[in-house]
C-alpha positions as CSV (number, residue, x, y, z in Angstrom):
1,M,1.3,4.0,32.5
2,K,-1.7,2.3,31.7
3,T,-2.2,-0.1,28.6
4,L,-5.3,-1.0,27.1
5,F,-6.0,-3.7,24.4
6,F,-8.8,-3.4,21.7
7,F,-10.0,-4.9,18.5
8,S,-10.7,-2.4,15.7
9,D,-14.4,-2.3,14.7
10,P,-16.1,0.0,12.0
11,K,-18.9,0.8,14.4
12,R,-17.0,0.8,17.8
13,D,-13.7,-0.5,19.0
14,I,-14.1,-3.6,21.2
15,H,-12.2,-3.7,24.5
16,L,-10.7,-6.9,25.1
17,G,-11.1,-8.3,28.8
18,K,-9.4,-11.3,30.3
19,K,-11.6,-13.9,28.7
20,D,-11.2,-12.2,25.1
21,L,-7.4,-12.5,25.4
22,E,-7.5,-16.2,26.3
23,R,-8.6,-16.9,22.9
24,P,-6.1,-18.2,20.2
25,F,-4.2,-15.8,18.2
26,L,-4.9,-16.1,14.5
27,L,-2.2,-16.6,12.0
28,A,-4.8,-15.8,9.3
29,P,-8.6,-15.8,9.3
30,F,-9.8,-19.1,10.6
31,T,-6.2,-20.3,11.3
32,P,-5.4,-20.2,15.0
33,H,-1.8,-20.4,16.2
34,P,-0.7,-23.8,17.6
35,F,-0.2,-22.4,21.2
36,L,-0.3,-18.6,21.2
37,S,-3.1,-16.5,22.5
38,L,-4.3,-12.9,21.9
39,S,-2.8,-12.1,25.2
40,D,0.5,-13.4,24.1
41,Y,0.3,-11.1,20.9
42,F,-0.6,-8.1,22.8
43,T,2.0,-8.7,25.5
44,A,4.8,-9.1,23.0
45,I,3.7,-5.6,21.5
46,E,3.7,-4.1,25.0
47,Q,7.1,-5.6,25.8
48,F,8.5,-4.0,22.4
49,I,7.2,-0.5,23.4
50,V,8.7,-0.8,26.9
51,H,12.1,-2.3,25.8
52,N,12.3,0.5,23.1
53,R,11.0,3.2,25.4
54,A,14.0,5.6,24.9
55,S,13.5,5.3,21.1
56,V,9.9,5.7,21.4
57,E,10.2,9.0,23.5
58,S,12.7,10.2,21.1
59,I,10.3,9.7,18.2
60,L,7.7,11.4,20.3
61,R,9.9,14.5,21.0
62,D,10.5,14.8,17.2
63,T,6.6,14.5,16.4
64,V,4.8,15.8,19.4
65,S,6.8,18.0,21.8
66,K,10.6,18.5,22.0
67,T,10.2,18.9,25.9
68,L,8.5,15.6,26.4
69,Q,9.4,13.7,29.6
70,S,9.0,9.9,30.5
71,N,6.2,10.8,33.0
72,H,4.3,12.8,30.4
73,I,3.1,9.6,28.7
74,Q,-0.5,8.9,30.3
75,K,-1.8,6.0,28.5
76,I,-1.2,3.6,25.7
77,I,-4.0,1.8,23.5
78,I,-3.0,-1.2,21.2
79,R,-5.6,-1.9,18.7
80,S,-5.5,-4.8,16.6
81,Q,-6.5,-3.6,13.1
82,K,-6.0,-6.2,10.3
83,H,-4.7,-9.6,9.7
84,G,-2.8,-9.7,6.4
85,A,-1.4,-12.5,4.4
86,F,2.2,-12.4,5.8
87,Y,1.9,-10.0,8.8
88,H,-0.5,-8.4,11.1
89,L,-1.3,-4.6,11.5
90,A,-2.0,-2.9,15.0
91,R,-2.3,0.8,15.8
92,I,-0.6,2.2,18.8
93,D,-2.0,5.2,20.5
94,I,0.1,6.9,22.9
95,F,-1.5,9.7,24.9
96,V,0.9,12.5,25.8
97,E,0.3,16.1,26.8
98,N,-3.4,16.3,25.7
99,T,-2.3,14.8,22.4
100,V,-2.6,11.2,20.7
101,A,0.3,10.3,18.9
102,K,-0.8,7.3,16.4
103,F,1.6,4.7,15.0
104,A,1.4,1.6,12.9
105,L,2.9,-1.8,14.1
106,C,3.3,-4.6,11.9
107,T,4.0,-7.9,13.2
108,A,5.4,-11.0,11.7
109,L,5.9,-14.6,12.8
110,S,6.5,-16.8,10.0
111,H,9.8,-16.9,8.2
112,R,8.2,-15.6,4.9
113,G,6.4,-13.0,6.9
114,K,9.5,-11.7,8.5
115,S,11.6,-11.6,5.3
116,T,8.8,-9.8,3.8
117,L,8.5,-7.3,6.6
118,D,12.2,-6.7,6.6
119,R,12.3,-6.2,2.8
120,E,9.4,-3.6,3.1
121,F,11.3,-2.0,6.0
122,Q,14.5,-1.5,3.9
123,T,12.5,-0.5,0.9
124,L,10.7,2.2,2.8
125,R,13.9,3.4,4.4
126,Y,15.6,3.7,1.0
127,L,12.7,5.5,-0.6
128,G,12.3,7.9,2.2
129,D,16.0,8.7,2.1
130,H,16.3,9.2,-1.9
131,F,12.9,10.8,-2.7
132,Q,11.2,13.9,-1.4
133,I,7.8,12.6,-2.2
134,Q,5.6,12.8,0.9
135,C,3.3,9.7,-0.2
136,L,4.7,7.0,1.9
137,P,4.7,6.4,5.8
138,K,7.9,7.2,7.7
139,T,9.5,4.0,9.3
140,Y,10.8,4.4,12.8
141,L,12.1,1.1,14.5
142,K,12.4,-2.6,13.8
143,G,13.2,-5.1,16.4
144,E,12.1,-8.6,17.9
145,E,10.5,-9.9,21.0
146,E,10.4,-13.4,22.2
147,I,7.4,-14.9,24.1
148,I,7.3,-18.1,26.0
149,S,3.9,-19.8,26.2
150,H,2.8,-23.3,27.3
151,G,6.6,-24.1,27.6
152,K,7.2,-23.1,23.9
153,K,9.0,-20.2,22.4
154,E,8.0,-17.9,19.5
155,Q,9.7,-14.8,18.4
156,F,8.0,-11.8,16.9
157,T,9.3,-9.4,14.4
158,F,8.0,-5.8,14.7
159,V,8.3,-2.7,12.5
160,L,7.0,0.6,13.9
161,S,6.0,3.4,11.4
162,Q,3.7,6.4,10.9
163,W,0.2,5.9,11.1
164,L,-1.5,7.7,8.1
165,D,-4.1,9.3,10.2
166,G,-7.4,10.3,8.4
167,Y,-6.5,8.2,5.6
168,N,-8.9,5.3,4.7
169,E,-8.8,1.9,2.8
170,W,-11.1,1.7,-0.3
171,H,-11.9,-0.6,-2.9
172,L,-14.0,-1.0,-6.1
173,S,-17.5,-2.5,-5.8
174,G,-20.3,-3.3,-8.4
175,G,-19.7,-4.1,-12.3
176,S,-17.3,-2.7,-14.7
177,E,-19.5,0.2,-16.1
178,I,-19.4,3.8,-14.9
179,E,-23.1,3.6,-14.0
180,T,-22.6,0.6,-11.8
181,Q,-19.1,0.7,-10.7
182,R,-18.2,2.8,-7.6
183,I,-15.4,3.3,-5.0
184,C,-16.4,2.3,-1.5
185,I,-14.3,4.2,1.1
186,W,-14.0,2.4,4.4
187,D,-14.0,5.5,6.5
188,E,-13.1,4.8,10.1
189,Q,-15.1,7.5,11.4
190,A,-18.1,7.8,9.3
191,G,-18.5,4.2,8.1
192,K,-18.3,2.8,4.7
193,R,-19.5,5.3,1.9
194,Y,-19.2,5.9,-1.8
195,A,-16.9,8.2,-3.7
196,S,-18.3,10.6,-6.4
197,Q,-17.1,9.8,-9.9
198,H,-15.0,12.8,-9.9
199,V,-13.3,11.7,-6.7
200,A,-12.9,8.2,-7.9
201,E,-11.0,9.5,-11.1
202,S,-9.0,11.7,-9.0
203,I,-8.0,8.7,-6.7
204,F,-6.7,6.7,-9.7
205,Q,-4.9,9.8,-11.2
206,S,-3.0,10.1,-8.0
207,M,-2.2,6.5,-8.0
208,G,-0.7,6.8,-11.5
209,K,1.1,9.9,-10.6
210,I,2.7,8.5,-7.3
211,L,4.0,5.3,-8.9
212,T,5.4,7.2,-11.8
213,L,7.2,9.8,-9.6
214,F,9.0,7.0,-7.9
215,Y,10.0,5.4,-11.1
216,D,13.8,5.4,-11.8
217,T,14.4,6.1,-15.5
218,K,18.1,5.2,-15.2
219,R,18.0,1.7,-13.5
220,Y,14.2,1.1,-14.6
221,F,13.5,0.5,-10.9
222,E,9.9,0.9,-9.7
223,I,7.7,0.2,-6.6
224,Y,6.7,-3.5,-7.4
225,P,4.6,-5.4,-6.6
226,W,1.6,-3.5,-5.4
227,H,-1.9,-4.6,-5.0
228,Q,-4.9,-2.6,-4.4
229,A,-6.8,-5.4,-3.3
230,A,-4.5,-5.5,-0.3
231,G,-5.2,-1.8,0.4
232,D,-1.9,-0.6,-0.7
233,F,-3.4,2.8,-1.7
234,V,-5.4,4.8,0.9
235,V,-7.3,8.0,0.6
236,K,-8.2,11.1,2.7
237,D,-11.3,12.3,1.0
238,S,-12.3,15.9,0.4
239,S,-15.2,17.4,-1.6
240,K,-12.9,18.2,-4.6
241,T,-9.5,16.9,-4.5
242,P,-8.8,13.8,-2.2
243,K,-5.3,13.1,-1.0
244,V,-3.8,9.5,-1.7
245,K,-0.8,7.7,-0.1
246,L,0.7,4.3,-0.3
247,T,0.7,2.4,2.9
248,T,3.8,0.5,2.0
249,A,6.3,-0.3,-0.7
250,R,6.9,-4.1,-0.9
251,S,10.2,-3.9,-3.1
252,Y,11.9,-1.5,-5.4
253,R,13.4,-3.1,-8.4
254,P,12.9,-3.5,-12.2
255,L,9.9,-5.6,-13.6
256,P,10.6,-9.3,-13.6
257,I,10.4,-9.4,-17.4
258,F,13.9,-7.8,-17.6
259,K,15.5,-10.3,-15.2
260,G,18.6,-12.2,-16.9
261,R,18.3,-10.1,-19.9
262,P,20.6,-7.3,-21.3
263,A,19.7,-3.9,-20.1
264,P,16.8,-2.5,-22.0
265,N,16.8,1.0,-23.7
266,P,15.5,3.3,-21.1
267,S,12.5,4.4,-23.3
268,V,11.6,0.8,-23.8
269,A,11.6,0.2,-20.0
270,L,9.6,3.2,-19.5
271,F,7.1,2.0,-22.1
272,Y,6.8,-1.5,-20.2
273,F,6.3,0.5,-16.7
274,F,3.4,2.4,-18.7
275,L,1.9,-0.9,-20.0
276,N,2.1,-2.6,-16.6
277,L,0.7,0.4,-14.9
278,G,-2.2,0.6,-17.1
279,I,-3.1,-3.1,-16.4
280,R,-2.5,-3.3,-12.7
281,L,-4.5,0.0,-12.1
282,R,-7.6,-1.9,-13.2
283,L,-7.2,-4.9,-10.8
284,D,-9.0,-5.0,-7.4
285,R,-11.2,-7.1,-5.4
286,A,-14.7,-6.5,-4.5
287,E,-14.7,-5.1,-0.9
288,G,-11.0,-6.2,-0.7
289,V,-11.7,-9.8,-0.4
290,G,-14.3,-10.8,-3.0
291,K,-14.0,-11.6,-6.8
292,L,-11.6,-9.7,-8.8
293,V,-13.0,-6.5,-10.2
294,W,-11.8,-4.9,-13.4
295,A,-11.8,-1.0,-13.2
296,N,-13.7,0.9,-16.0
297,K,-12.2,3.0,-18.6
298,E,-13.0,6.2,-16.8
299,L,-10.9,5.2,-14.1
300,L,-8.2,4.1,-16.3
301,R,-8.1,7.4,-17.9
302,G,-7.5,9.0,-14.5
303,G,-4.6,6.9,-13.8
304,I,-3.0,7.3,-17.2
305,Q,-3.4,11.2,-16.7
306,G,-1.5,10.9,-13.6
307,F,1.3,9.0,-15.4
308,V,1.5,11.9,-17.9
309,D,1.3,14.5,-15.3
310,A,4.3,13.1,-13.3
311,L,6.4,12.9,-16.4
312,K,5.8,16.5,-16.9
313,L,6.5,17.4,-13.3
314,R,9.7,15.3,-13.3
315,H,10.8,17.1,-16.6
316,I,10.3,20.5,-14.9
317,E,12.2,19.2,-11.7
318,G,14.9,18.0,-13.9
319,R,14.2,14.2,-13.0
320,Y,13.3,13.1,-16.3
321,E,16.5,12.0,-18.2
322,L,14.9,10.9,-21.3
323,G,14.6,14.2,-23.1
324,N,11.3,15.6,-23.4
325,P,8.3,13.7,-22.1
326,E,6.2,15.1,-25.0
327,E,8.3,12.9,-27.3
328,F,7.6,9.8,-25.4
329,I,3.8,10.7,-25.3
330,C,4.0,11.1,-29.2
331,T,5.7,7.7,-29.5
332,I,3.3,5.7,-27.7
333,K,0.4,7.6,-29.6
334,R,1.7,5.9,-32.7
335,F,0.9,2.3,-31.4
336,S,-2.2,0.7,-32.7
337,P,-4.5,-1.3,-30.4
338,Q,-3.1,-4.4,-31.8
339,E,0.4,-3.4,-31.5
340,L,-0.3,-2.4,-27.8
341,T,-1.7,-6.0,-27.4
342,K,1.3,-7.6,-28.9
343,A,3.8,-5.5,-26.7
344,S,1.8,-6.6,-23.6
345,L,2.4,-10.3,-24.2
346,P,5.8,-10.6,-22.1
347,L,3.6,-9.0,-19.3
348,L,1.0,-11.8,-19.7
349,E,3.7,-14.4,-18.9
350,M,4.8,-12.6,-15.8
351,Y,1.3,-12.2,-14.5
352,E,0.7,-16.2,-15.0
353,T,3.7,-16.7,-12.9
354,E,2.8,-14.3,-10.3
355,N,-0.9,-14.8,-9.9
356,P,-2.8,-17.3,-12.2
357,D,-6.2,-15.8,-11.1
358,E,-5.3,-12.3,-12.1
359,F,-3.6,-13.7,-15.1
360,Q,-7.1,-15.4,-16.3
361,V,-8.8,-11.9,-15.9
362,I,-6.1,-10.1,-17.6
363,K,-5.9,-12.3,-20.4
364,S,-9.7,-12.3,-21.2
365,K,-9.8,-8.5,-21.0
366,L,-6.3,-7.7,-22.6
367,K,-7.8,-6.8,-26.2
368,E,-10.6,-4.7,-25.0
369,H,-8.1,-3.0,-22.5
370,T,-5.5,-2.1,-25.3
371,K,-8.5,-0.7,-27.3
372,E,-9.5,1.5,-24.5
373,L,-5.8,2.4,-23.7
374,Y,-5.3,3.5,-27.3
375,H,-8.2,5.8,-27.2
376,I,-7.2,7.4,-23.8
377,I,-3.7,7.9,-25.1
378,Q,-4.9,9.8,-28.4
379,N,-6.8,12.3,-26.2
380,I,-4.3,12.8,-23.2
381,R,-3.7,16.1,-22.3
């Protein structure tokens, strides 16, 4: 079985030779590991696959061919995709029976990275077991590999999961007006391109709908935190209706504002889910790494419509335990912009603790935001 190592590149993947692999392994952009090389990183991944070969073959039999045998695997390509704040992402392509099975492999080295990765693994497993919502990747394996380099040891933690094939990262670009602000889709095949306004609003509508479908109205648990600046939502674009999925779920818990307080009324908890959703939907970073960008009101409208669509769907499915969603919608329509601003203040305290940069942007935009949110609510379908 042949194994090849690559770097992902928007124009063409870069095959790594011996000299390339001697370069230092980066813990983050411009931060080399004290002693590990790229070769150590790729070798650790290869070891993980080999040591878990029986499990990998079982996964392939479930996803590719039930009659698969060990000798049917022809080639494996390990492609470094992205360095995140806490872990690294690679794509594993396994060539078998004229088919390429694609997997995502997350790698963590630091203590914080490993605990983050473990929490995400457990969260994805929980949500996959308890919800029939096909908007998150399936998780398959979690394990560790030890590498000795230059006489020193390092332990990698790995999580193997489903690769969301055909789905692409996207980010906001431009200003905050509908005429200038656009969604740039990082299409792996066709390169970067811009979504139409219709597609952009549909993406935000799907985001609002997905997050609301996962909300637990009894325990007020939600997927939180999530960050579009980190590429949490990805899109498979089509001419009319794009498909949207979440790449991960970092945690599933109540909002921090409820910590240490008596359990809130379920409708109040849903109201704060709604307020937080409306604010967080608007935050991104230009091209994913640049300055903070605030989504325009048309995109917010799409997200709020998705929230309402999800409540109505949950009611039809018998998963809305708060009566009729129309009653909740009528209630939030009674809030004035000033009342929406005042109700959002506990969230401001939470944002200040979590991310001071985002807090400053949210604080400066809050009054304008609640005015726009008020008008969107009045005209919601």
